[in-house]
C-alpha positions as CSV (number, residue, x, y, z in Angstrom):
1,X,14.1,33.1,-20.7
2,X,10.7,32.8,-22.3
3,X,10.2,29.9,-24.8
4,X,7.5,28.2,-26.8
5,X,7.1,24.7,-25.2
6,X,5.4,21.7,-26.8
7,X,3.9,19.4,-24.1
8,X,2.9,16.0,-25.6
9,X,0.2,14.5,-23.5
10,X,-0.4,17.9,-22.0
11,X,-4.1,17.5,-21.6
12,X,-3.6,14.7,-19.1
13,X,-3.5,14.9,-15.3
14,X,0.2,15.7,-15.0
15,X,0.3,17.6,-18.3
16,X,-2.3,20.1,-17.3
17,X,-0.4,20.9,-14.2
18,X,2.9,21.2,-16.1
19,X,1.1,23.6,-18.5
20,X,0.0,25.8,-15.7
21,X,3.5,25.9,-14.2
22,X,5.1,26.8,-17.5
23,X,2.5,29.6,-18.2
24,X,3.2,31.0,-14.7
25,X,6.9,31.3,-15.7
26,X,6.1,33.2,-18.8
27,X,6.4,30.5,-21.4
28,X,4.1,30.0,-24.3
29,X,2.6,26.5,-24.3
30,X,1.3,24.2,-27.1
31,X,-0.2,20.8,-26.4
32,X,-0.4,17.7,-28.6
33,X,-2.8,15.2,-27.1
34,X,-5.0,12.5,-28.6
35,X,-7.6,12.8,-25.7
36,X,-8.2,9.1,-25.5
37,X,-11.5,8.0,-24.0
38,X,-10.2,5.8,-21.2
39,X,-8.4,8.8,-19.7
40,X,-10.5,11.8,-20.8
41,X,-13.9,10.5,-21.5
42,X,-15.8,12.2,-24.3
43,X,-14.4,15.7,-24.3
44,X,-13.1,18.1,-26.9
45,X,-10.9,20.0,-24.4
46,X,-10.5,19.4,-20.7
47,X,-12.2,22.1,-18.7
48,X,-9.1,22.8,-16.6
49,X,-6.7,23.0,-19.5
50,X,-5.7,26.7,-19.4
51,X,-7.3,28.8,-22.1
52,X,-3.9,30.3,-23.0
53,X,-2.7,26.8,-24.1
54,X,-2.9,26.0,-27.8
55,X,-4.3,22.5,-28.2
56,X,-3.6,20.2,-31.2
57,X,-5.8,17.1,-30.9
58,X,-3.8,14.3,-32.5
59,X,-2.0,11.1,-31.8
60,X,1.7,11.3,-31.1
61,X,2.3,8.6,-33.7
62,X,0.9,10.9,-36.4
63,X,4.0,12.2,-38.1
64,X,2.3,15.0,-39.9
65,X,0.6,16.2,-36.7
66,X,3.9,16.0,-34.8
67,X,5.6,18.1,-37.5
68,X,2.9,20.7,-37.3
69,X,3.1,20.8,-33.5
70,X,6.9,21.3,-33.5
71,X,6.8,24.4,-35.8
72,X,8.2,27.4,-33.9
73,X,8.9,25.3,-30.7
74,X,12.0,25.9,-28.6
75,X,11.7,22.9,-26.3
76,X,9.6,19.8,-25.6
77,X,8.1,18.2,-22.5
78,X,7.2,14.6,-23.5
79,X,4.4,13.1,-21.4
80,X,2.4,11.3,-24.0
81,X,2.1,7.6,-23.0
82,X,-0.3,4.8,-22.2
83,X,-0.2,4.4,-18.4
84,X,-0.9,1.3,-16.4
85,X,1.2,-1.7,-15.3
86,X,-1.6,-4.2,-15.2
87,X,-3.2,-3.3,-18.5
88,X,0.1,-3.3,-20.3
89,X,0.4,-7.0,-19.6
90,X,-2.4,-7.8,-22.1
91,X,-2.7,-4.6,-24.2
92,X,0.9,-5.2,-25.3
93,X,0.6,-3.9,-28.9
94,X,-1.2,-0.7,-27.8
95,X,1.3,0.1,-25.0
96,X,4.3,-0.6,-27.2
97,X,2.9,1.3,-30.1
98,X,2.0,4.5,-28.2
99,X,4.9,4.6,-25.8
100,X,7.8,3.2,-28.0
101,X,6.7,4.2,-31.5
102,X,5.2,7.5,-30.4
103,X,8.6,8.5,-28.9
104,X,10.3,7.3,-32.0
105,X,8.1,9.4,-34.2
106,X,8.6,12.5,-32.0
107,X,12.4,12.2,-31.9
108,X,12.6,11.4,-35.6
109,X,10.7,14.6,-36.5
110,X,13.1,16.5,-34.2
111,X,16.0,15.5,-36.5
112,X,14.7,18.1,-39.0
113,X,13.3,20.5,-36.5
114,X,15.6,20.3,-33.4
115,X,14.8,22.0,-30.1
116,X,17.1,23.2,-27.3
117,X,15.9,20.5,-24.8
118,X,13.5,17.6,-24.5
119,X,12.4,16.5,-21.0
120,X,10.7,13.1,-21.0
121,X,8.6,11.5,-18.3
122,X,10.1,8.2,-17.2
123,X,8.8,6.1,-14.3
124,X,9.9,4.4,-11.1
125,X,8.5,1.2,-12.6
126,X,11.7,0.8,-14.6
127,X,13.5,-0.3,-11.3
128,X,11.2,-3.2,-10.8
129,X,11.9,-4.1,-7.2
130,X,13.6,-1.2,-5.4
131,X,16.9,-1.3,-3.7
132,X,17.4,-3.6,-0.7
133,X,20.0,-4.3,1.9
134,X,20.7,-7.9,2.9
135,X,21.5,-9.3,6.3
136,X,25.2,-8.7,5.8
137,X,24.7,-5.0,5.1
138,X,25.3,-5.3,1.3
139,X,23.1,-3.6,-1.3
140,X,21.1,-5.9,-3.5
141,X,19.9,-4.5,-6.9
142,X,18.3,-7.6,-8.4
143,X,15.9,-8.8,-5.7
144,X,13.1,-10.9,-7.0
145,X,10.1,-12.5,-5.4
146,X,9.4,-16.2,-5.7
147,X,5.9,-17.3,-6.6
148,X,3.9,-17.9,-3.4
149,X,3.0,-21.6,-2.9
150,X,1.5,-21.3,0.6
151,X,-0.3,-18.8,2.8
152,X,2.6,-18.7,5.2
153,X,5.2,-17.8,2.6
154,X,6.5,-14.2,2.8
155,X,5.3,-11.6,0.3
156,X,8.7,-10.0,0.5
157,X,11.7,-11.0,-1.5
158,X,14.4,-13.0,0.3
159,X,18.1,-13.3,-0.4
160,X,19.7,-16.4,-1.9
161,X,20.0,-17.9,1.6
162,X,16.4,-17.3,2.3
163,X,16.9,-14.4,4.7
164,X,14.7,-11.3,4.8
165,X,15.8,-8.2,2.9
166,X,15.4,-4.6,4.1
167,X,14.0,-2.2,1.5
168,X,15.9,1.1,1.2
169,X,15.3,4.3,-0.8
170,X,16.1,3.6,-4.5
171,X,18.7,5.8,-6.2
172,X,19.1,6.4,-9.9
173,X,22.2,4.1,-10.1
174,X,20.1,1.1,-9.2
175,X,20.0,-1.2,-12.3
176,X,16.7,-1.5,-14.1
177,X,14.7,-4.6,-13.7
178,X,11.8,-4.4,-16.2
179,X,8.9,-6.4,-14.7
180,X,6.1,-5.2,-17.0
181,X,5.5,-4.0,-20.6
182,X,4.7,-0.6,-19.2
183,X,8.1,-0.5,-17.5
184,X,9.8,-1.7,-20.6
185,X,8.2,1.1,-22.7
186,X,9.1,3.8,-20.2
187,X,12.7,2.7,-20.3
188,X,12.6,2.8,-24.1
189,X,11.2,6.3,-24.0
190,X,14.0,7.3,-21.6
191,X,16.8,5.8,-23.6
192,X,15.4,7.0,-27.0
193,X,15.3,10.6,-25.6
194,X,18.9,10.6,-24.4
195,X,20.3,8.8,-27.5
196,X,18.5,11.0,-30.0
197,X,19.1,14.2,-28.2
198,X,22.8,13.5,-27.9
199,X,23.1,12.5,-31.6
200,X,21.4,15.6,-33.0
201,X,22.8,18.5,-30.8
202,X,19.9,18.7,-28.4
203,X,19.8,18.4,-24.6
204,X,17.9,15.5,-23.1
205,X,16.6,15.1,-19.5
206,X,14.5,12.3,-18.1
207,X,12.4,12.4,-14.9
208,X,11.6,9.0,-13.2
209,X,8.3,9.8,-11.5
210,X,7.1,8.0,-8.5
211,X,3.4,7.8,-7.6
212,X,1.9,11.2,-8.5
213,X,-1.4,12.3,-7.0
214,X,-3.6,15.3,-6.7
215,X,-6.8,17.0,-8.1
216,X,-7.4,16.3,-11.7
217,X,-6.7,12.6,-11.8
218,X,-8.7,10.4,-14.2
219,X,-11.1,8.8,-11.6
220,X,-12.9,6.5,-14.1
221,X,-9.7,4.9,-15.4
222,X,-9.1,1.8,-13.3
223,X,-5.4,1.5,-14.5
224,X,-4.3,4.9,-13.3
225,X,-2.6,5.9,-10.0
226,X,-3.5,4.2,-6.7
227,X,-5.0,7.3,-5.0
228,X,-7.3,8.0,-8.0
229,X,-8.5,4.4,-7.9
230,X,-9.0,4.4,-4.2
231,X,-10.8,7.8,-4.4
232,X,-13.2,6.5,-7.2
233,X,-14.1,3.5,-5.1
234,X,-14.8,5.6,-2.0
235,X,-16.8,8.1,-4.0
236,X,-19.0,5.3,-5.2
237,X,-19.4,3.8,-1.7
238,X,-17.1,0.9,-2.3
239,X,-14.1,-0.4,-0.3
240,X,-10.7,0.3,-1.8
241,X,-9.2,-2.9,-3.3
242,X,-5.6,-3.8,-2.3
243,X,-3.6,-6.6,-3.7
244,X,-1.3,-8.7,-1.6
245,X,-1.4,-7.8,2.1
246,X,-1.3,-4.0,1.8
247,X,2.2,-3.7,3.3
248,X,4.0,-2.9,0.1
249,X,5.6,0.5,0.3
250,X,5.6,3.4,-2.2
251,X,6.4,7.1,-2.4
252,X,3.6,9.5,-3.2
253,X,4.4,13.0,-4.6
254,X,2.0,15.8,-5.2
255,X,1.3,16.8,-8.8
256,X,2.2,20.5,-8.3
257,X,5.6,19.5,-7.0
258,X,6.0,17.3,-10.1
259,X,5.1,20.2,-12.4
260,X,7.7,22.3,-10.8
261,X,10.3,19.6,-11.3
262,X,9.5,19.5,-15.1
263,X,9.7,23.3,-15.4
264,X,13.1,23.3,-13.6
265,X,14.4,20.4,-15.7
266,X,13.5,22.4,-18.8
267,X,15.2,25.6,-17.6
268,X,18.2,24.7,-15.5
269,X,21.5,24.3,-17.4
270,X,22.8,21.7,-14.9
271,X,19.9,19.4,-15.7
272,X,21.1,18.6,-19.3
273,X,21.8,14.9,-19.9
274,X,20.5,13.9,-16.4
275,X,18.1,11.2,-15.2
276,X,16.4,12.2,-12.0
277,X,14.1,10.5,-9.5
278,X,11.1,12.8,-8.6
279,X,9.3,11.8,-5.4
280,X,8.6,13.0,-1.9
281,X,11.3,11.1,-0.2
282,X,8.7,9.6,2.2
283,X,7.4,6.0,2.0
284,X,4.1,4.7,3.1
285,X,2.3,1.3,2.9
286,X,-0.5,1.0,0.4
287,X,-2.8,0.1,3.3
288,X,-1.9,3.3,5.1
289,X,-2.6,5.3,2.0
290,X,-6.0,3.7,1.5
291,X,-6.9,4.5,5.1
292,X,-5.6,8.0,4.8
293,X,-7.7,8.9,1.8
294,X,-10.8,7.3,3.4
295,X,-10.3,9.6,6.4
296,X,-9.9,12.6,4.1
297,X,-13.1,11.7,2.3
298,X,-15.0,11.0,5.6
299,X,-15.5,7.4,4.7
300,X,-13.8,5.6,7.6
301,X,-16.6,3.1,7.4
302,X,-15.1,1.7,4.2
303,X,-12.1,-0.3,5.2
304,X,-9.7,-1.6,2.5
305,X,-10.5,-5.0,1.0
306,X,-7.3,-7.0,1.1
307,X,-7.3,-9.4,-1.8
308,X,-4.4,-11.5,-0.7
309,X,-3.3,-12.1,-4.3
310,X,-0.7,-10.5,-6.5
311,X,-0.7,-9.2,-10.0
312,X,1.9,-10.3,-12.6
313,X,4.2,-7.3,-13.1
314,X,3.7,-5.8,-9.6
315,X,6.6,-5.2,-7.3
316,X,6.8,-5.3,-3.5
317,X,8.7,-2.2,-2.4
318,X,10.0,0.8,-4.3
319,X,10.4,4.3,-2.9
320,X,12.4,7.3,-3.8
321,X,16.0,8.4,-3.1
322,X,15.6,12.2,-3.8
323,X,19.2,13.2,-3.2
324,X,20.3,13.6,-6.8
325,X,17.4,15.9,-7.8
326,X,18.0,17.9,-4.6
327,X,21.7,18.3,-5.4
328,X,21.5,19.0,-9.1
329,X,18.1,20.6,-9.5
330,X,17.5,22.0,-6.0
331,X,14.3,20.0,-6.0
332,X,12.5,19.0,-2.8
333,X,8.8,18.2,-2.6
334,X,7.0,20.9,-0.7
335,X,3.4,19.7,-0.3
336,X,2.6,17.8,2.9
337,X,1.0,14.5,2.2
338,X,-2.0,15.0,4.4
339,X,-2.6,18.5,3.0
340,X,-2.4,17.1,-0.5
341,X,-4.9,14.4,0.4
342,X,-7.3,17.0,1.8
343,X,-7.1,19.0,-1.4
344,X,-7.6,15.8,-3.5
345,X,-10.6,14.8,-1.3
346,X,-12.2,18.2,-1.7
347,X,-11.9,18.0,-5.5
348,X,-13.1,14.4,-5.7
349,X,-16.3,15.3,-3.7
350,X,-17.3,17.6,-6.7
351,X,-16.7,14.9,-9.3
352,X,-18.6,11.9,-10.7
353,X,-16.7,8.7,-11.4
354,X,-17.5,5.4,-13.0
355,X,-16.1,2.6,-10.8
356,X,-14.5,0.1,-13.1
357,X,-12.1,-1.6,-10.6
358,X,-14.0,-4.9,-10.5
359,X,-14.1,-5.0,-14.3
360,X,-10.4,-4.4,-14.5
361,X,-9.7,-7.0,-11.8
362,X,-11.8,-9.5,-13.7
363,X,-9.9,-8.8,-16.9
364,X,-6.6,-9.5,-15.2
365,X,-7.9,-12.7,-13.6
366,X,-9.4,-14.0,-16.9
367,X,-5.9,-13.7,-18.4
368,X,-4.2,-15.4,-15.5
369,X,-2.4,-12.2,-14.4
370,X,-3.6,-12.5,-10.8
371,X,-2.2,-15.3,-8.6
């Protein structure tokens, strides 16, 4: 079934990959993207946005532009968002406006011009801390860390009796624990999509993305994904900066796998109304990831700088239970992590990046968001 698909935020890192996947399946693709400088720099059109894609350069909050973009469209992939946990904690109005109001504008315009299905990018950040198991073998959904008052205090959350907790893969049924403005906004995007789609005869699907990586990331944006930030530092001869002790665990999933998940979520009948985790199903420590990308870039001499401080809004452990996406969508990540890193490293070697990590860290410290 060939459709005309609008991809909001389609000129971004994930969006361009989604566009390529949709085109490969015979769909026609239109993109609505504001091309903000922090992400894209000063460009009129990203070089690797396929030429077959129609680009409308406009803000998703611009109702007239959204109305124009929706004309003749059969379905929507909604990726437009400000991205970054740390920055969201001081650029509150901007993140709330783009993420919450932008989704409101889009879904309101869909009332008069409905589509078959809208697939929205949500985020693992909505979980806050991931799922844990306590010493009695019981699941704990609301684990929280206490502020560290000494160097000997554990970075990890403890149960109410002060006993260690064991992190386990986080499933979709785990209750949200919104620890940042970014997480709050992604949850609003998710719920707005499902509420409005159900009310107006459309189908809604939301994909909770874990840590997406691959060629095409915004290397000069210090608030983007971990691997892009680490790659930018290494490219500029600087050590990767890691908060806490580096043992926090995450799930990293290749962008091509994520693009395939979006296309499947758009097409498969059984996806309608669902909320799905999209990750690799493998977890790694942040320190391991920093060391792995350094090896891939032949910069073993640049060992990670362990800050020993935490950022407000950060969580300790959260990695992906992929079973629901496997059962309902047939989705399994295919790209091996080391192979994906090699491809990322090869692409990074051909790029230039402005390293703004120290500047971003200083901004957070100035606002009391690093402790």
